[in-house]
N, C-alpha and C positions, 0 to 999 in steps of 0.2 A: 489558534495559532500561537498565542502567548505561552501556553503550556508546552507546545512542541518546541518553540525556541528555547524555553527554559531547560528542557531535557536535552536538547542539542548542545547547549552550553555545558551542562554537567558532563555529558559523554565526551565532549571534546577536551575538557579540562582533565578528566580522568585518563583518557587515552594519551594526551600529550605529556602529562606528568609521568605516566608509566614509561613512556619512551625515553624521556630525559633521565629517569632513574636507571633504566637499562643501560643507557650510554655511560653513565658514571660507573656502574658495575663492570661493564665491558672494558672500560679504559683501564681499570685496576687489575683485571683478571686475564683478559685475552688479547688486549691491544699490544701489537708488536712494533708497529710503525705505520705511518700514513701510506707508504708505498706498498706495504704488505697487506694489511687488512683495515686500513683507515677508512676505506670507502664505506664500510658497513657503519662505522661510528658516525661518519659525516651524513649519510643518507637518513639514518634513524634520528639523528639529532635535528636535522632540518625538518623532518616530518613531525617530530615532537613539538618544535617551535611553531610550525604551521597549525597544528592541532590546538595548541594553547591560544594562538591568535584567533582561530575560529571560535574558541570558547568565549573570548572577550567580545567578538563580533556579535554572537548570538545573545550574550548576556546584555549587551547594549540594546539589541533589538527588542528583547522581551521587556526590558525596563522602560523602554520608550513607548511601548504600546499602551493605549488607554483601555482601562477596564470597561467593557460594554455590559449592557444589561444581559443577564444570563438567559439563554434561550431555553424555553421549556423542553424537557427531554422528549425526543420524538419516539413514539411507540408504533407508528405506522407511517406509510410512505405517501398517504393520500395528498397531503398538502405540499409535498416537496417537488419542486420543479427543476432544480439543478443542484449539483454537488461539486465540491472540489475535494479530490482524494489526496490525503497527506499521510505519509508513513511516519510513525512516531518512533524516535530513537528508543530502542528497548532490546533486551536480550532475546525476547521472543517476538516474532512478527506481529505488528499491531498497526492498525490503520484507523485514522479518524476521517470521517466525512464531515466537512465544514461548510458553512454558508459563505456568502460573498463578503461577510465581515470577519471571517476567520473563526467564527464561533462553532464549536463541535456540535453536531446534531446526533450522530450515533457512531458506533465503532465496530471494528471487526478484530477479533483476537482468537487465539487457540482455545478450543473448548476445554474448560477446567475438568481435570480428571481423566482426560483422554490419554490412553496408554503411551502414545508417541509424542506427547506434548513437548517435553523438554528436549527431544531430538531436533525440534524446530529451531533451536539456537543455531544450527548449522544450515546455511542457506540452501544447499542442494536438496534438502528434504522438504522444503516448504511447499512444494507442489505435488506431493504424493509419490515421489520417487522411492522405490523399494517397499513402502508401506503406505496405506491410506492415511489421510490426515483430516481433521475436522476443525472448523472455525465457527464461532458464534457471531452473528450479527445482533447487537444489543444496543439499547439506549445507553446514554452516558451514565445512568445510575444502575446499569447492570441488568435491566429487564430484557429478557430474550425476545427477539423479533423473528429470527430464523437461524438455521444451521446450514453450513456449507460442508459437504463431504467431497473430498478430492481423491481420486484414484488414478494411478498411472500404470497401465499394464504393458508398457513398452510401445505398443502399437497406437494407443490412443489415451487421451485424458478424458475422464468422465467426472463431471461436476454435478452433484445432486443437491438441490435446494429443498430443505424440509421446514415445516412449521415447527414451533416449539414443542408440540405434542408428538412429533415424529412423523407426521403425515407428509408424503411427498408433494411438493408444489410443481417441480419440473426438473428436467435433466438436460445438461449441455454436454455434447460430445464433440471433441476436436481430434481428428485423425492426425497423428504426428507426420505422416508421409505427405499430407496435403497442406500442412501449415508451417513448413520449414522456413519459408520466405515471408509469408504474411499470415497472421492469425486468422483462422476461419473455422467455422463449425456450425452445428445445428442445435437449436434450442427446442426441446420437446416438452409437451404437457406431461402431466403425471400418467396419463393413459397411453402415452407413446405416440400420440399424433404430433405432427410438426407444428411448432409454435412460431419460430422465426429462423431464417437463414442469416447468419452473421458473418461478415467478412471485413477485415481491415482494408482500408483504401491504399495504404502504403506501408513502408517498412517501419515508420515511426509509430504506427498503430492507430491512426485516425479511423474512426468508425462512423458510418451513418447506417442506422437500422431502419429499413423501410417496410411498411406492412403491405398487404395485398392490394390496398387501394392507392398505394403510392404515397401515403403519408409517413412522415418521419416519426418513428416512435422513440428514438433516442439517438444522441450523438455523443461521441467521446473524442476529446481533443488532447493531444500532447504537444505543447508548444504554444500556439496562439491562445492567448488568455485575456479575456476582457477586463479583468480586475487587477492586472499586474501593478498598476500605479496606486492602488489602495494601500494604506499603512500596513495591513495584516500580511501582505504578500510582497512587499518591497525588498525584504531581506533574503528571499530565495528566488531562484530563476527557474526551478523545475515545478511545473504545474500541470495537473491532469484534471480536466474539467469535463463534467457530464451534464447534459441537459436532456430532460424527458419531454416527450410529447404530452400535451394536455389530455389526450384521449385514452391513455393507457391505465391499466389497473395497478394497484399497489403491489400485487404479486409479480407483475411483469417488471416493475421497477426494481424489486428485490432480485429478480433473475438477472437483470443487467448489472446490478451491484456485484453479484457473485462473479459474473464473467469478467467485468472490468478489474475486479480485485485479482482474479487469476492472471489477467494480462499485465498487471502492474509490474514494472521491471524492478521496483524496489529502490530506486535511486533518490526518491524524493524525501 
């Protein structure tokens, strides 16, 4: 979380400074009077000051955090029982999965060399609209754990989870016509057999995934968060928390990571 706060501070300072400089330029070139076009100057100026204020806030937040012992890079999911999903301020979409102390365990980022990679700077393309996209799940030192392939053919989203060698692990299909109000879909094994039926409980996206025996294999929560008072999370109010059932495999955990990444609304 310290790294996320640091990058949030940098992005906020850059954005705020850019808006203030634009206001100065606007004043000398286009400004005619407050009653004519002063509202633009006022709104951008206030937004710039707010962004700079946010930069100061996050700078204080990361400077206040104590450096913890570095977590060994995770290369499999076997020992992981829960995750907190945190979007990293970046031009390209990037997500850290951190533990209860805010220490990053692994990351999701666009696949290097993927032809559509830099188009992902534009948010509408992040979920495979117009062309398929790929993301790597990797340890913090860059070692691959899996790859996510997302395709949207207008009628449905298809997410394919692959091992680093390209072998399919599973596929998640979400019909657009059936998930307009609440996310829902089906997770399949690589051989096409049904793995899990997955459905959000409400509009906020809360999920409980139950297996055939009635045991909970995973849950995803947006809002209620048990670690909100810990130092790592006090400076942000948006938390997405995942907990896994003790009985599920590493591959099933990765499949849920893929689905919850897809559902992430990107505001965190």
